C-alpha positions as CSV (number, residue, x, y, z in Angstrom):
1,X,25.1,17.2,13.2
2,X,23.3,13.9,11.9
3,X,25.0,10.7,9.6
4,X,23.8,9.6,6.5
5,X,23.9,5.7,6.8
6,X,23.0,6.2,2.5
7,X,26.9,7.9,1.6
8,X,28.0,5.0,0.9
9,X,26.3,1.6,-1.7
10,X,25.7,-1.2,0.0
11,X,29.0,-2.5,1.9
12,X,31.5,-4.9,0.2
13,X,31.6,-8.4,2.0
14,X,34.0,-8.9,5.1
15,X,36.4,-11.6,6.7
16,X,35.1,-13.0,9.2
17,X,36.5,-13.0,12.4
18,X,37.5,-15.8,14.5
19,X,34.9,-16.5,17.2
20,X,36.7,-15.3,20.0
21,X,36.6,-11.6,18.0
22,X,33.5,-11.9,16.7
23,X,31.7,-8.7,18.1
24,X,29.4,-8.8,20.5
25,X,25.8,-7.4,20.5
26,X,22.7,-7.8,22.1
27,X,19.4,-6.1,21.7
28,X,17.3,-5.3,23.8
29,X,13.3,-4.8,22.8
30,X,11.1,-2.8,25.6
31,X,8.2,-5.5,24.4
32,X,8.1,-8.9,23.0
33,X,5.0,-8.0,21.2
34,X,3.9,-7.6,17.6
35,X,4.9,-4.2,16.4
36,X,7.7,-2.7,14.5
37,X,10.3,-2.0,16.1
38,X,10.6,-6.7,17.4
39,X,9.5,-6.3,12.7
40,X,12.9,-4.2,12.8
41,X,14.9,-6.3,14.8
42,X,13.7,-9.6,13.1
43,X,14.5,-8.1,9.9
44,X,18.1,-7.2,12.0
45,X,19.5,-10.6,13.2
46,X,18.3,-12.1,10.4
47,X,20.6,-10.5,8.1
48,X,23.6,-10.0,10.6
49,X,27.0,-11.6,9.6
50,X,27.2,-14.5,12.3
51,X,30.3,-15.2,10.9
52,X,30.9,-11.9,12.2
53,X,28.9,-10.7,14.9
54,X,27.6,-13.0,17.6
55,X,24.0,-12.0,18.2
56,X,21.3,-12.7,21.8
57,X,18.0,-11.2,22.2
58,X,17.0,-9.9,26.0
59,X,12.8,-9.1,25.5
60,X,11.7,-7.2,29.4
61,X,8.7,-9.3,28.5
62,X,7.2,-11.9,26.4
63,X,5.4,-12.2,23.2
64,X,5.0,-13.1,19.6
65,X,7.7,-10.9,18.6
66,X,9.9,-12.4,20.0
67,X,9.3,-16.2,19.7
68,X,9.4,-15.4,16.5
69,X,12.5,-13.9,16.4
70,X,13.7,-17.6,18.6
71,X,12.6,-19.7,15.7
72,X,15.1,-18.0,14.1
73,X,17.1,-19.5,16.5
74,X,19.1,-16.7,17.9
75,X,19.5,-16.9,21.6
76,X,16.3,-14.9,23.9
77,X,16.5,-13.9,27.6
78,X,12.5,-12.3,28.8
79,X,13.5,-10.1,31.1
80,X,9.7,-10.0,33.2
81,X,9.6,-7.9,35.7
82,X,7.8,-4.4,36.0
83,X,9.9,-3.6,38.3
84,X,13.3,-0.5,36.5
85,X,15.0,-1.3,39.6
86,X,14.9,-4.8,40.0
87,X,14.6,-5.0,36.0
88,X,18.5,-3.0,35.4
89,X,19.6,-5.0,38.3
90,X,18.9,-8.4,36.0
91,X,20.0,-6.7,32.7
92,X,22.9,-6.1,34.2
93,X,23.8,-9.0,35.9
94,X,23.4,-10.7,32.2
95,X,25.2,-8.1,30.9
96,X,28.6,-9.0,33.0
97,X,28.0,-12.3,32.2
98,X,27.8,-12.0,28.7
99,X,30.3,-9.1,28.0
100,X,28.8,-7.5,24.9
101,X,30.7,-4.5,23.5
102,X,27.5,-2.9,21.5
103,X,23.8,-2.4,23.8
104,X,21.2,-1.8,21.5
105,X,18.5,-0.1,23.2
106,X,14.6,-0.6,21.4
107,X,12.5,1.2,23.4
108,X,11.7,4.2,26.0
109,X,11.6,1.8,28.3
110,X,14.9,-0.5,26.7
111,X,17.0,2.6,26.8
112,X,16.5,3.4,30.5
113,X,17.2,0.1,31.5
114,X,19.4,-1.1,28.9
115,X,21.5,2.7,29.5
116,X,21.2,2.3,32.8
117,X,22.1,-1.9,33.5
118,X,25.8,-0.3,31.4
119,X,26.1,2.4,33.3
120,X,25.3,0.4,36.6
121,X,28.4,-2.0,34.5
122,X,31.1,1.1,34.5
123,X,30.5,2.3,38.1
124,X,31.1,-2.2,39.7
125,X,34.3,-1.4,37.3
126,X,33.2,-3.8,34.7
127,X,33.3,-2.6,31.1
128,X,30.9,-1.4,29.8
129,X,30.0,-1.3,26.3
130,X,28.5,0.4,23.6
131,X,25.5,1.7,24.0
132,X,22.8,2.7,20.5
133,X,19.6,3.9,20.9
134,X,17.4,4.0,18.4
135,X,13.8,6.0,18.2
136,X,11.2,4.1,16.5
137,X,8.6,6.0,18.1
138,X,7.1,9.3,17.8
139,X,5.4,9.3,21.4
140,X,5.4,12.5,23.0
141,X,6.6,11.8,26.8
142,X,6.2,13.7,29.3
143,X,8.4,15.7,31.1
144,X,9.2,13.6,33.3
145,X,10.1,10.8,30.8
146,X,11.9,13.2,28.6
147,X,14.2,14.4,31.8
148,X,15.3,11.2,32.1
149,X,16.2,10.6,28.2
150,X,18.2,13.5,28.7
151,X,20.4,12.7,31.3
152,X,20.5,9.4,30.1
153,X,22.1,10.4,26.9
154,X,25.4,11.7,28.5
155,X,25.8,7.6,28.4
156,X,24.4,7.2,25.8
157,X,27.7,6.7,23.0
158,X,24.9,6.8,19.3
159,X,20.9,7.9,18.9
160,X,20.1,5.8,15.0
161,X,15.9,7.9,14.3
162,X,13.9,6.1,12.2
163,X,12.8,8.8,9.8
164,X,13.8,12.7,8.7
165,X,11.2,13.4,11.3
166,X,12.2,11.8,14.2
167,X,15.9,13.1,13.8
168,X,13.6,16.8,14.8
169,X,12.0,15.0,17.7
170,X,16.0,14.2,19.1
171,X,17.0,17.4,18.6
172,X,13.8,18.9,20.0
173,X,13.8,17.1,23.2
174,X,17.6,18.0,24.1
175,X,19.1,15.0,23.0
176,X,22.5,16.4,21.1
177,X,25.0,14.6,24.0
178,X,25.1,11.8,21.3
179,X,26.1,10.9,17.7
180,X,23.0,10.4,15.9
181,X,22.5,8.7,12.4
182,X,19.6,8.4,10.0
183,X,18.5,5.1,9.2
184,X,15.1,4.4,7.7
185,X,13.3,0.6,8.5
186,X,14.2,-1.9,5.6
187,X,11.5,-3.6,4.3
188,X,13.2,-7.8,3.5
189,X,11.9,-7.4,-0.6
190,X,12.6,-11.5,-0.7
191,X,9.6,-11.6,1.1
192,X,7.3,-9.2,-1.0
193,X,8.6,-9.5,-4.5
194,X,6.8,-12.7,-5.9
195,X,4.1,-12.8,-3.2
196,X,0.7,-14.5,-4.1
197,X,-2.5,-12.7,-3.3
198,X,-4.1,-14.2,-0.4
199,X,-6.7,-16.3,-2.1
200,X,-9.2,-17.4,0.4
201,X,-9.5,-13.5,1.7
202,X,-13.2,-13.1,-0.3
203,X,-14.6,-16.9,1.0
204,X,-13.0,-16.1,4.6
205,X,-15.2,-13.4,5.4
206,X,-18.3,-13.5,3.6
207,X,-17.9,-11.3,1.3
208,X,-19.6,-9.5,-1.4
209,X,-17.9,-11.2,-5.6
210,X,-16.1,-8.8,-7.1
211,X,-15.6,-6.9,-4.0
212,X,-13.1,-4.3,-3.6
213,X,-10.9,-5.0,-0.9
214,X,-9.1,-1.6,1.4
215,X,-7.5,-2.8,4.2
216,X,-4.8,-1.2,6.9
217,X,-2.8,-3.6,8.4
218,X,-1.2,-2.1,12.4
219,X,-1.6,-2.2,15.7
220,X,-5.5,-1.0,16.4
221,X,-3.5,2.1,18.5
222,X,-5.4,5.1,19.3
223,X,-2.6,6.9,17.7
224,X,-3.0,4.7,14.4
225,X,-5.9,7.0,13.0
226,X,-9.0,3.7,12.7
227,X,-11.4,6.0,13.8
228,X,-11.2,8.5,11.2
229,X,-10.9,5.4,8.6
230,X,-13.9,4.1,9.7
231,X,-15.1,7.5,9.9
232,X,-14.4,7.9,5.7
233,X,-15.6,4.7,4.8
234,X,-20.0,5.0,4.2
235,X,-18.5,8.2,2.6
236,X,-16.4,5.7,0.1
237,X,-18.9,3.1,0.0
238,X,-21.6,5.7,-1.6
239,X,-20.1,6.5,-4.6
240,X,-18.1,2.8,-4.7
241,X,-20.9,0.4,-3.2
242,X,-19.1,-2.6,-4.1
243,X,-16.1,-1.6,-1.7
244,X,-14.8,-3.5,1.6
245,X,-12.6,-2.2,4.8
246,X,-10.2,-4.9,5.7
247,X,-8.9,-3.9,9.4
248,X,-6.2,-6.6,10.5
249,X,-4.2,-5.9,13.4
250,X,-5.1,-6.2,18.0
251,X,-5.2,-4.2,20.3
252,X,-6.0,-2.6,23.0
253,X,-9.0,-0.5,21.1
254,X,-10.4,-3.2,19.2
255,X,-14.0,-3.7,21.1
256,X,-14.7,0.4,20.8
257,X,-13.8,0.8,17.0
258,X,-15.8,-2.6,16.6
259,X,-19.2,-0.8,18.5
260,X,-18.2,2.1,16.0
261,X,-17.9,-0.1,12.9
262,X,-21.6,-0.9,14.2
263,X,-22.5,2.6,14.3
264,X,-21.8,3.5,10.8
265,X,-24.7,1.5,9.0
266,X,-23.0,-0.3,6.6
267,X,-20.3,-2.8,9.2
268,X,-21.3,-5.3,7.6
269,X,-18.6,-4.2,5.2
270,X,-16.2,-4.5,7.5
271,X,-14.0,-6.7,8.6
272,X,-11.6,-7.2,11.7
273,X,-8.6,-10.3,11.1
274,X,-7.7,-9.9,14.1
275,X,-3.9,-10.8,14.1
276,X,-2.0,-12.8,10.0
277,X,0.7,-14.6,9.9
278,X,0.3,-14.0,6.4
279,X,-0.2,-10.5,6.1
280,X,2.0,-10.0,3.0
281,X,-0.2,-12.6,1.0
282,X,-3.3,-10.7,2.5
283,X,-1.2,-7.0,1.8
284,X,-0.7,-8.6,-1.8
285,X,-4.6,-8.8,-2.2
286,X,-5.4,-5.1,-1.5
287,X,-6.6,-2.8,-4.0
288,X,-5.4,0.6,-1.6
289,X,-4.0,0.4,0.9
290,X,-4.5,2.5,3.6
291,X,-2.4,4.4,7.2
292,X,-4.3,6.9,8.2
293,X,-2.6,7.5,11.9
294,X,-2.4,10.2,13.5
295,X,1.4,10.5,14.5
296,X,4.0,8.2,13.1
297,X,7.7,7.6,13.1
298,X,7.2,6.1,9.8
299,X,5.2,3.6,8.9
300,X,7.0,0.4,8.4
301,X,3.5,-1.0,7.3
302,X,2.9,2.1,4.2
303,X,6.4,0.5,3.0
304,X,5.9,-2.9,2.5
305,X,2.0,-2.7,0.3
306,X,4.5,-0.8,-1.6
307,X,6.6,-2.9,-2.2
308,X,4.6,-5.0,-3.6
309,X,2.9,-2.0,-5.9
310,X,-0.5,-1.8,-3.8
311,X,-1.0,2.3,-4.5
312,X,-1.1,4.0,-1.1
313,X,-3.3,6.7,1.4
314,X,-2.0,7.5,3.9
315,X,-1.6,10.5,6.9
316,X,0.5,13.4,5.7
317,X,2.7,13.2,9.6
318,X,5.7,11.8,11.5
319,X,8.3,10.2,8.7
320,X,5.7,9.2,6.2
321,X,6.4,12.6,3.2
322,X,10.0,10.5,3.2
323,X,8.6,7.3,2.0
324,X,5.0,9.0,-0.1
325,X,5.2,11.4,-2.5
326,X,1.9,12.5,-2.3
327,X,0.8,12.3,-6.2
328,X,4.6,10.7,-7.1
329,X,4.3,7.6,-4.5
330,X,1.7,7.6,-3.2
331,X,-1.6,9.9,-1.6
332,X,-1.3,12.4,0.9
333,X,-3.9,13.5,3.5
334,X,-4.1,15.6,7.1
335,X,-4.5,13.2,9.7
336,X,-7.9,13.0,11.1
337,X,-9.8,14.0,7.7
338,X,-12.3,11.4,6.9
339,X,-13.5,13.2,4.0
340,X,-10.1,13.9,2.0
341,X,-9.2,10.0,3.2
342,X,-12.5,9.0,1.8
343,X,-12.4,11.2,-1.1
344,X,-8.3,10.0,-1.8
345,X,-9.2,6.6,-1.8
346,X,-12.4,6.6,-4.3
347,X,-9.4,7.8,-6.4
348,X,-7.5,5.5,-6.3
349,X,-10.7,2.6,-6.1
350,X,-11.6,4.4,-9.3
351,X,-8.6,5.3,-11.6
352,X,-7.1,2.1,-12.1
353,X,-4.4,4.3,-14.2
354,X,-3.4,6.3,-11.1
355,X,-3.3,3.5,-8.8
356,X,-0.8,0.8,-11.9
357,X,1.1,4.8,-11.9
358,X,1.6,4.7,-8.6
359,X,1.8,1.5,-7.2
360,X,5.1,0.7,-9.7
361,X,6.7,3.8,-9.1
362,X,6.6,3.0,-4.4
363,X,7.6,-0.2,-6.1
364,X,10.4,1.4,-7.2
365,X,11.7,4.1,-4.2
366,X,11.5,0.3,-1.6
367,X,13.3,-1.2,-3.5
368,X,15.9,2.1,-4.1
369,X,15.9,3.1,-1.4
370,X,14.4,0.8,1.6
371,X,15.7,-2.9,1.1
372,X,16.9,-4.3,4.6
373,X,20.0,-5.1,3.7
374,X,20.9,-1.4,3.3
375,X,19.9,-1.3,7.0
376,X,22.3,-4.4,8.2
377,X,24.8,-2.9,6.8
378,X,24.5,0.5,7.9
379,X,23.7,-0.6,11.8
380,X,26.5,-3.1,11.4
381,X,28.2,-0.1,10.4
382,X,27.4,1.1,14.3
383,X,28.6,-1.8,15.7
384,X,32.0,-1.7,14.0
385,X,32.6,1.0,15.6
386,X,31.2,0.7,18.5
387,X,33.2,-2.8,18.8
388,X,36.5,-0.4,18.0
389,X,36.3,1.3,20.9
390,X,35.5,-1.4,23.6
391,X,38.4,-3.3,22.2
392,X,39.9,-1.3,19.5
393,X,43.3,-3.4,18.7
394,X,41.5,-7.2,18.2
395,X,38.7,-5.5,15.3
396,X,40.8,-2.8,14.1
397,X,43.0,-5.7,13.5
398,X,40.0,-7.9,11.8
399,X,39.1,-5.9,9.3
């Protein structure tokens, strides 16, 4: 049975542990690039109680995401090895020296290599850390990949689902051997509560005066649904001629999407910004935030838009309906449906009262249910559980 982290409020302050008794945690990322999992780990390690937890990060590739974590002063180790067997052996040696209480895997390759490395430690006669895996992706894996994950789940102590949709996926995949918790990704409200809109956006991209900016923030990858949004854009302009679409992010599909935008005949009203370091400010400048995904585990960028009181339009897929309630905290549309997407965007651009009402309701929902502190405390409780299982006398006595 899945356990909810929201059964109790944020836990009270706990006494700091002596350095030798701090719970040692290794966060393992499959890739070091920018993405939802990397943002999750950044939010987690930047908010953890470092008087109680000794945390470090290992990434299986370099990238901007882990460089951002390193800037926090968190120790980061890169194991940039494409051969899984070598990467597993290297990680096992690193864990042997570090002796963590908990290893927390993020994304598929991290689940595989992190769990195998923990097993290798046990087989070599060393202490096996408590293994936690967060399932961030709604991607359907190959049969061989799934068979491997099912086998490895016997050696995973706890699985975290970031939405009920992901929990159903875990069950459907037959990964019920491990205990499970639902822990939603949280938004760092301090970054969004007093965020001013990016005042240079219109000038930077030579938008028409008074342009109504609609935007999507996310990796330019097939599952994110950008083709449907671009297809919808001429329909939006037919009814809101001063609208301008901003597509924020980088990815493997950028060139293809730029070609599609040019072919619409309205390419001058579609801007690809590339990667931005001021995403909160850009999001705050949007009239409407859109997430047209074809599949989505949760959709952190739409939560961030809601935290900024931006009205949102999103696909009715995966974990999105757990955040966006149609007609109350946003508008939901079917995936791959360009006319429906255009209708919803136009509706919010033309009906300012509705847009404001949805924006305020979304803002309140994020504050009540999706703040980062709730996420961090829920994960810390799992780390305490793991440490108690690994070295019960020390941790139980310190509670």
